N, CA and C of each residue as an Amber inpcrd file, in Angstrom:
protein
   420
 -36.5530000  29.5700000  91.6860000 -37.4260000  28.8370000  90.7720000
 -38.8350000  29.3980000  90.8440000 -39.5220000  29.3480000  89.7490000
 -40.9030000  29.8220000  89.7150000 -41.8340000  28.7510000  90.2520000
 -43.0570000  29.1270000  90.4950000 -44.0360000  28.1920000  91.0280000
 -44.7100000  27.3600000  89.9530000 -44.2440000  27.4530000  88.6990000
 -44.8350000  26.7220000  87.5760000 -44.5420000  25.2290000  87.6500000
 -45.1550000  24.4690000  86.7700000 -44.9380000  23.0230000  86.7700000
 -43.5000000  22.7020000  86.3740000 -42.9690000  21.6700000  86.9810000
 -41.6180000  21.2160000  86.6700000 -41.6910000  20.0890000  85.6590000
 -40.7150000  20.0540000  84.7840000 -40.6440000  18.9590000  83.8280000
 -39.9070000  17.8180000  84.4960000 -40.5300000  16.6790000  84.5860000
 -39.9230000  15.5060000  85.1950000 -39.9260000  14.3920000  84.1650000
 -38.7820000  14.1840000  83.4850000 -38.7380000  13.2760000  82.3530000
 -39.0660000  11.8270000  82.6840000 -38.8100000  11.3640000  83.8880000
 -39.0480000   9.9620000  84.2040000 -40.2240000   9.7660000  85.1510000
 -41.0680000  10.7450000  85.2510000 -42.2030000  10.6310000  86.1540000
 -43.1360000   9.4960000  85.7390000 -43.2660000   9.2570000  84.4110000
 -44.1080000   8.1830000  83.9110000 -43.5570000   6.8170000  84.2760000
 -42.3160000   6.7640000  84.6600000 -41.6910000   5.5480000  85.1230000
 -41.6680000   4.4450000  84.0840000 -41.7550000   3.2450000  84.5720000
 -41.6390000   2.0550000  83.7560000 -42.7250000   1.9730000  82.7000000
 -43.9330000   2.3920000  83.0210000 -45.0260000   2.3090000  82.0580000
 -44.7390000   3.1570000  80.8210000 -44.2630000   4.3690000  81.0020000
 -43.9710000   5.2480000  79.8770000 -42.8270000   4.6950000  79.0450000
 -41.7730000   4.2110000  79.6980000 -40.6480000   3.6520000  78.9530000
 -41.0730000   2.4080000  78.1900000 -41.9240000   1.5810000  78.7790000
 -42.4140000   0.3900000  78.0920000 -43.2220000   0.7790000  76.8670000
 -44.0510000   1.7900000  77.0050000 -44.8760000   2.2330000  75.8790000
 -43.9970000   2.7670000  74.7490000 -43.0010000   3.5730000  75.0930000
 -42.1020000   4.1050000  74.0670000 -41.3320000   2.9910000  73.3800000
 -40.8990000   1.9990000  74.1370000 -40.1780000   0.8760000  73.5510000
 -41.0760000   0.0910000  72.6110000 -42.3020000  -0.1350000  73.0150000
 -43.2410000  -0.8860000  72.1770000 -43.4850000  -0.1420000  70.8670000
 -43.6540000   1.1630000  70.9340000 -43.8640000   1.9620000  69.7210000
 -42.6310000   1.8570000  68.8230000 -41.4440000   1.9630000  69.4030000
 -40.2140000   1.8670000  68.6150000 -40.0900000   0.4920000  67.9650000
 -40.3870000  -0.5650000  68.7140000 -40.3180000  -1.9250000  68.1660000
 -41.3170000  -2.1070000  67.0310000 -42.5230000  -1.6080000  67.2270000
 -43.5200000  -1.7260000  66.1660000 -43.0830000  -0.9940000  64.9150000
 -42.4800000   0.1720000  65.0890000 -42.0050000   0.9250000  63.9330000
 -40.9240000   0.1440000  63.1930000 -40.0230000  -0.4930000  63.9460000
 -38.9570000  -1.2590000  63.3150000 -39.4940000  -2.4980000  62.6030000
 -40.4300000  -3.1630000  63.2400000 -40.9230000  -4.4300000  62.6980000
 -41.9230000  -4.2480000  61.5670000 -42.5190000  -3.0910000  61.4410000
 -43.5200000  -2.8950000  60.4090000 -43.0100000  -2.0470000  59.2540000
 -41.7020000  -1.8620000  59.1700000 -41.1450000  -1.0900000  58.0540000
 -41.4590000  -1.8030000  56.7510000 -41.6950000  -1.0590000  55.6940000
 -42.0090000  -1.6860000  54.4130000 -40.8850000  -2.6020000  53.9390000
 -41.2710000  -3.7200000  53.3700000 -40.2970000  -4.7090000  52.9130000
 -39.4200000  -4.1520000  51.8030000 -39.9410000  -3.2030000  51.0210000
 -39.1440000  -2.6820000  49.9280000 -38.0820000  -1.6850000  50.3840000
 -38.0920000  -1.2980000  51.6420000 -37.0160000  -0.4540000  52.1510000
 -35.7330000  -1.2650000  52.0350000 -34.6180000  -0.6330000  52.0100000
 -33.3500000  -1.3000000  51.7160000 -32.8490000  -2.1950000  52.8390000
 -33.7080000  -2.6290000  53.7130000 -33.3310000  -3.4920000  54.8340000
 -32.1640000  -2.9120000  55.6190000 -32.2080000  -1.6160000  55.8620000
 -31.1160000  -0.9700000  56.5820000 -31.0160000  -1.4550000  58.0190000
 -32.0880000  -2.0620000  58.5180000 -32.0540000  -2.5630000  59.8900000
 -31.8230000  -4.0660000  59.9480000 -31.5210000  -4.6890000  58.8150000
 -31.3220000  -6.1390000  58.8140000 -29.9920000  -6.4950000  59.4720000
 -29.9130000  -7.7200000  59.9540000 -28.6640000  -8.1970000  60.5360000
 -27.5470000  -8.1810000  59.4970000 -27.8950000  -8.4120000  58.2320000
 -26.8740000  -8.3520000  57.1700000 -26.1260000  -7.0320000  57.2050000
 -26.8450000  -5.9560000  57.3950000 -26.2410000  -4.6200000  57.3660000
 -25.5460000  -4.2590000  58.6800000 -26.1470000  -4.6180000  59.7890000
 -25.6720000  -4.1500000  61.0940000 -24.4870000  -4.9540000  61.6160000
 -24.3950000  -6.2220000  61.2490000 -23.3620000  -7.0980000  61.8120000
 -21.9390000  -6.6060000  61.5360000 -21.7220000  -5.9300000  60.4290000
 -20.3940000  -5.3970000  60.1280000 -19.9250000  -4.4660000  61.2510000
 -20.8330000  -3.6550000  61.7640000 -20.4960000  -2.7560000  62.8540000
 -20.2370000  -3.4950000  64.1590000 -21.0100000  -4.5480000  64.4020000
 -20.7880000  -5.3530000  65.6150000 -19.4170000  -6.0150000  65.5680000
 -19.0970000  -6.5700000  64.4180000 -17.8140000  -7.2690000  64.2740000
 -16.6260000  -6.3110000  64.3680000 -16.7870000  -5.0880000  63.8890000
 -15.6830000  -4.1170000  63.9290000 -15.1980000  -3.9170000  65.3580000
 -16.1220000  -3.8170000  66.2840000 -15.7400000  -3.6400000  67.6800000
 -15.0820000  -4.8890000  68.2360000 -15.6760000  -6.0350000  67.9620000
 -15.1520000  -7.2830000  68.5100000 -13.7820000  -7.6280000  67.9300000
 -13.4760000  -7.0950000  66.7530000 -12.1680000  -7.3130000  66.1410000
 -11.1450000  -6.2870000  66.6280000 -11.5930000  -5.3730000  67.4940000
 -10.6890000  -4.3840000  68.0660000 -10.2990000  -3.2670000  67.1180000
 -11.1020000  -3.0440000  66.0900000 -10.7810000  -1.9650000  65.1450000
 -10.9640000  -0.6130000  65.8270000 -10.0490000   0.2710000  65.5360000
 -10.1200000   1.6270000  66.0650000 -11.1930000   2.3970000  65.3030000
 -12.0380000   3.1600000  66.0050000 -13.0400000   3.9630000  65.2960000
 -12.4170000   4.8820000  64.2460000 -11.1980000   5.3340000  64.4820000
 -10.5340000   6.2230000  63.5250000 -10.2350000   5.5220000  62.2040000
 -10.1540000   4.1840000  62.2400000  -9.8390000   3.4370000  61.0210000
 -11.0820000   3.0670000  60.2190000 -12.2570000   3.3920000  60.7300000
 -13.5000000   3.0010000  60.0700000 -14.0360000   4.1090000  59.1740000
 -14.7400000   3.6910000  58.1310000 -15.4050000   4.6570000  57.2540000
 -16.6500000   5.1900000  57.9560000 -17.2460000   6.2050000  57.3770000
 -18.4780000   6.7460000  57.9390000 -19.5850000   5.7090000  57.9890000
 -19.7020000   4.8940000  56.9390000 -20.7290000   3.8450000  56.9090000
 -20.4720000   2.7970000  57.9880000 -19.2060000   2.4370000  58.1780000
 -18.8710000   1.4520000  59.2080000 -19.1430000   2.0000000  60.6070000
 -18.8200000   3.2870000  60.8110000 -19.1070000   3.9060000  62.1040000
 -20.6000000   3.9340000  62.3820000 -21.3870000   4.2150000  61.3570000
 -22.8440000   4.2180000  61.5020000 -23.3320000   2.8370000  61.9450000
 -22.8250000   1.7930000  61.3050000 -23.2350000   0.4220000  61.6450000
 -22.7720000   0.0450000  63.0530000 -21.5740000   0.4850000  63.4180000
 -21.0720000   0.2310000  64.7720000 -21.9950000   0.8870000  65.7970000
 -22.3630000   2.1420000  65.5480000 -23.2640000   2.8450000  66.4600000
 -24.6360000   2.2130000  66.5120000 -25.1230000   1.7600000  65.3700000
 -26.4370000   1.0990000  65.3030000 -26.4200000  -0.1630000  66.1470000
 -25.3780000  -0.9650000  65.9730000 -25.2560000  -2.2240000  66.7280000
 -25.2220000  -1.9530000  68.2230000 -24.2850000  -1.1240000  68.6460000
 -24.1280000  -0.8750000  70.0780000 -25.3300000  -0.1610000  70.6760000
 -25.8830000   0.7730000  69.9400000 -27.0550000   1.4810000  70.4420000
 -28.2520000   0.5640000  70.6180000 -28.4860000  -0.2900000  69.6270000
 -29.6260000  -1.2140000  69.7080000 -29.4440000  -2.2090000  70.8520000
 -28.2590000  -2.7820000  70.9620000 -28.0060000  -3.7640000  72.0200000
 -28.0920000  -3.0970000  73.3880000 -27.4990000  -1.9270000  73.5330000
 -27.5460000  -1.2190000  74.8100000 -28.9820000  -0.8660000  75.1890000
 -29.7680000  -0.4280000  74.2140000 -31.1740000  -0.0950000  74.4880000
 -31.9590000  -1.3350000  74.9030000 -31.7450000  -2.4390000  74.2200000
 -32.4540000  -3.6770000  74.5790000 -32.1300000  -4.1100000  76.0080000
 -30.8460000  -4.0730000  76.3510000 -30.4540000  -4.4660000  77.7110000
 -31.0490000  -3.4930000  78.7290000 -31.0800000  -2.2210000  78.3820000
 -31.6060000  -1.2120000  79.3040000 -33.0750000  -1.3710000  79.6350000
 -33.8310000  -1.8930000  78.6990000 -35.2740000  -2.0440000  78.9290000
 -35.6900000  -3.5120000  79.0130000 -34.7290000  -4.4010000  79.0900000
 -34.9980000  -5.8390000  78.9960000 -36.0750000  -6.3370000  79.9510000
 -36.0320000  -5.9040000  81.1670000 -36.9900000  -6.4200000  82.1470000
 -38.3610000  -5.7660000  82.0200000 -38.4590000  -4.7010000  81.2140000
 -39.7420000  -4.0340000  80.9970000 -40.4460000  -4.5490000  79.7430000
 -39.7570000  -5.3810000  78.9750000 -40.3540000  -5.9070000  77.7530000
 -41.5010000  -6.8550000  78.0820000 -42.4600000  -7.0030000  77.1750000
 -43.5260000  -7.9820000  77.4070000 -42.9400000  -9.3900000  77.4390000
 -43.6330000 -10.2950000  78.0710000 -43.1270000 -11.6390000  78.3490000
 -42.4990000 -12.3720000  77.1600000 -43.0200000 -12.3490000  75.9860000
 -42.3190000 -13.1340000  74.9660000 -40.9400000 -12.5890000  74.6040000
 -40.6290000 -11.3620000  74.9980000 -39.3540000 -10.7400000  74.6380000
 -38.4660000 -10.4510000  75.8430000 -38.9810000 -10.6090000  77.0240000
 -38.3000000 -10.2280000  78.2610000 -37.0710000 -11.1030000  78.5060000
 -35.9940000 -10.4690000  78.9850000 -34.8200000 -11.2040000  79.4370000
 -34.2010000 -10.4400000  80.5980000 -33.3420000 -11.1010000  81.3470000
 -32.7690000 -10.5100000  82.5530000 -31.2410000 -10.5740000  82.4890000
 -30.6470000  -9.5050000  82.0460000 -29.1850000  -9.4380000  81.9660000
 -28.6050000  -9.4410000  83.3720000 -27.4960000 -10.1400000  83.5660000
 -26.8950000 -10.1560000  84.9000000 -26.3250000  -8.7860000  85.2610000
 -26.3030000  -8.5050000  86.5360000 -25.7130000  -7.2580000  87.0160000
 -24.2450000  -7.2400000  86.5980000 -23.8220000  -6.1370000  86.0580000
 -22.4290000  -5.9950000  85.6630000 -22.1260000  -6.4350000  84.2360000
 -23.1260000  -6.9230000  83.5020000 -22.8940000  -7.3180000  82.1120000
 -22.5200000  -6.0790000  81.3060000 -21.5420000  -6.2120000  80.4570000
 -21.0890000  -5.0710000  79.6510000 -21.7580000  -5.0910000  78.2770000
 -21.7030000  -3.9520000  77.6090000 -22.2670000  -3.8790000  76.2630000
 -21.4730000  -4.7810000  75.3170000 -20.1650000  -4.8400000  75.5000000
 -19.3490000  -5.7110000  74.6410000 -19.7390000  -7.1750000  74.8320000
 -19.9890000  -7.5820000  76.0640000 -20.4230000  -8.9470000  76.3380000
 -21.7610000  -9.2180000  75.6410000 -22.6620000  -8.2680000  75.7170000
 -23.9670000  -8.4200000  75.0680000 -23.8060000  -8.5300000  73.5590000
 -22.9360000  -7.6990000  72.9870000 -22.7010000  -7.7440000  71.5400000
 -22.1020000  -9.0880000  71.1420000 -21.1870000  -9.6240000  71.9440000
 -20.6030000 -10.9470000  71.6510000 -21.6850000 -12.0230000  71.5980000
 -22.6180000 -11.9720000  72.5250000 -23.7170000 -12.9400000  72.5510000
 -24.5480000 -12.8260000  71.2800000 -24.8600000 -11.6080000  70.8940000
 -25.6790000 -11.3660000  69.7010000 -24.9540000 -11.8390000  68.4470000
 -23.6710000 -11.5090000  68.3220000 -22.9030000 -11.9130000  67.1390000
 -22.8400000 -13.4400000  67.0380000 -22.5620000 -14.1210000  68.1300000
 -22.4820000 -15.5870000  68.1060000 -23.8240000 -16.1980000  67.6840000
 -24.9030000 -15.6530000  68.2110000 -26.2440000 -16.1710000  67.8910000
 -26.5690000 -15.9680000  66.4110000 -26.3240000 -14.7810000  65.9030000
 -26.6520000 -14.4830000  64.5030000 -25.7240000 -15.2570000  63.5620000
 -24.4520000 -15.3720000  63.9060000 -23.5230000 -16.1380000  63.0650000
 -23.9150000 -17.6130000  62.9840000 -24.5720000 -18.1270000  64.0080000
 -24.9920000 -19.5340000  64.0160000 -26.2270000 -19.7720000  63.1440000
 -26.8600000 -18.7010000  62.6750000 -28.0710000 -18.8340000  61.8510000
 -27.9880000 -17.8980000  60.6490000 -27.0160000 -18.1160000  59.7490000
 -26.8330000 -17.1930000  58.6280000 -28.0430000 -17.1050000  57.6960000
 -28.8930000 -18.0990000  57.7100000 -30.0910000 -18.0810000  56.8600000
 -31.1430000 -17.0830000  57.3530000 -30.9250000 -16.4830000  58.5240000
 -31.8950000 -15.5400000  59.0900000 -31.3920000 -14.1020000  59.0990000
 -30.2430000 -13.8490000  58.5210000 -29.6570000 -12.5090000  58.6200000
 -30.4040000 -11.4420000  57.8300000 -31.3800000 -11.8360000  57.0470000
 -32.2160000 -10.8510000  56.3500000 -33.2470000 -10.2340000  57.2930000
 -33.4360000 -10.8370000  58.4620000 -34.4080000 -10.3450000  59.4470000
 -33.8670000  -9.1100000  60.1650000 -34.7660000  -8.3240000  60.7730000
 -34.2980000  -7.1500000  61.5160000 -33.3180000  -7.5260000  62.6260000
 -32.2510000  -6.7760000  62.7160000 -31.2210000  -7.0040000  63.7320000
 -31.8170000  -7.0320000  65.1300000 -32.7300000  -6.1120000  65.4180000
 -33.3110000  -6.0170000  66.7670000 -34.0570000  -7.3010000  67.1390000
 -34.7350000  -7.9000000  66.1860000 -35.4630000  -9.1480000  66.4470000
 -34.4820000 -10.2510000  66.8310000 -33.4270000 -10.4080000  66.0380000
 -32.4420000 -11.4560000  66.3210000 -31.6590000 -11.1680000  67.5960000
 -31.3410000  -9.9070000  67.8470000 -30.6180000  -9.5460000  69.0750000
 -31.4640000  -9.8640000  70.3040000 -32.7620000  -9.5810000  70.2240000
 -33.6510000  -9.8880000  71.3500000 -33.6910000 -11.3870000  71.5960000
 -33.8050000 -12.1730000  70.5370000 -33.8020000 -13.6370000  70.6780000
 -32.5010000 -14.1090000  71.3300000 -31.3790000 -13.5670000  70.8760000
 -30.0710000 -13.9730000  71.4030000 -29.9470000 -13.6840000  72.8930000
 -30.3200000 -12.4860000  73.2710000 -30.1810000 -12.0970000  74.6730000
 -31.1780000 -12.8410000  75.5640000 -32.3570000 -13.1050000  75.0430000
 -33.3390000 -13.8740000  75.8160000 -32.8480000 -15.3080000  76.0270000
 -32.2550000 -15.8810000  74.9950000 -31.7350000 -17.2470000  75.1230000
 -30.5670000 -17.3050000  76.1100000 -29.7060000 -16.2950000  76.0510000
 -28.5330000 -16.2720000  76.9320000 -28.8900000 -15.9380000  78.3730000
 -29.8640000 -15.0330000  78.5520000 -30.1870000 -14.5360000  79.8830000
 -31.6820000 -14.6010000  80.1690000 -32.2470000 -15.7980000  80.2320000
 -33.6830000 -15.8640000  80.5560000 -33.9180000 -15.3910000  81.9940000
 -35.0850000 -14.8750000  82.2360000 -35.4330000 -14.4490000  83.6020000
 -35.7860000 -15.6820000  84.4100000 -35.3420000 -15.6810000  85.6350000
 -35.6770000 -16.7820000  86.5320000 -37.0470000 -16.5120000  87.1310000
 -37.8250000 -17.5810000  87.3300000 -39.1360000 -17.3580000  87.9620000
 -38.9610000 -16.7410000  89.3450000 -39.8620000 -15.8440000  89.6750000
 -39.8180000 -15.1890000  90.9900000 -40.0580000 -16.2080000  92.1010000
 -39.2960000 -16.0780000  93.1670000 -39.4800000 -16.9670000  94.3250000
 -40.7960000 -16.6350000  94.9980000 -41.4720000 -17.6370000  95.4080000
 -42.7780000 -17.4150000  96.0660000 -42.6990000 -17.5900000  97.5420000
């Protein structure tokens, strides 16, 4: 190896990941209203349900696969950074929670409020996971 600087992708640690997440959330939440609501729960839920119904990826169309990936990717990302989120959005997933379990929680929450499915999927998914898995106060 040369004596040059090494690239260390996680050197920024939690602060860098929190900043990147905040930027991503702001980008999602500030999208123009006239965009086709591609990130709305109306659009994404089809992909979430496909998995929970046990559909084989081979049986899905390209659009359905895209929605499935969007759902799972968003939920997995939220769980991955959950404890780094700012307090109004923070939640604490239990150790060993699976992505499918997280998706089930999100689907149940969104299905219980059909009047809100025009909202961004990420917003509703965060609410669902926070309600299901609130962080316990730290012991003093």
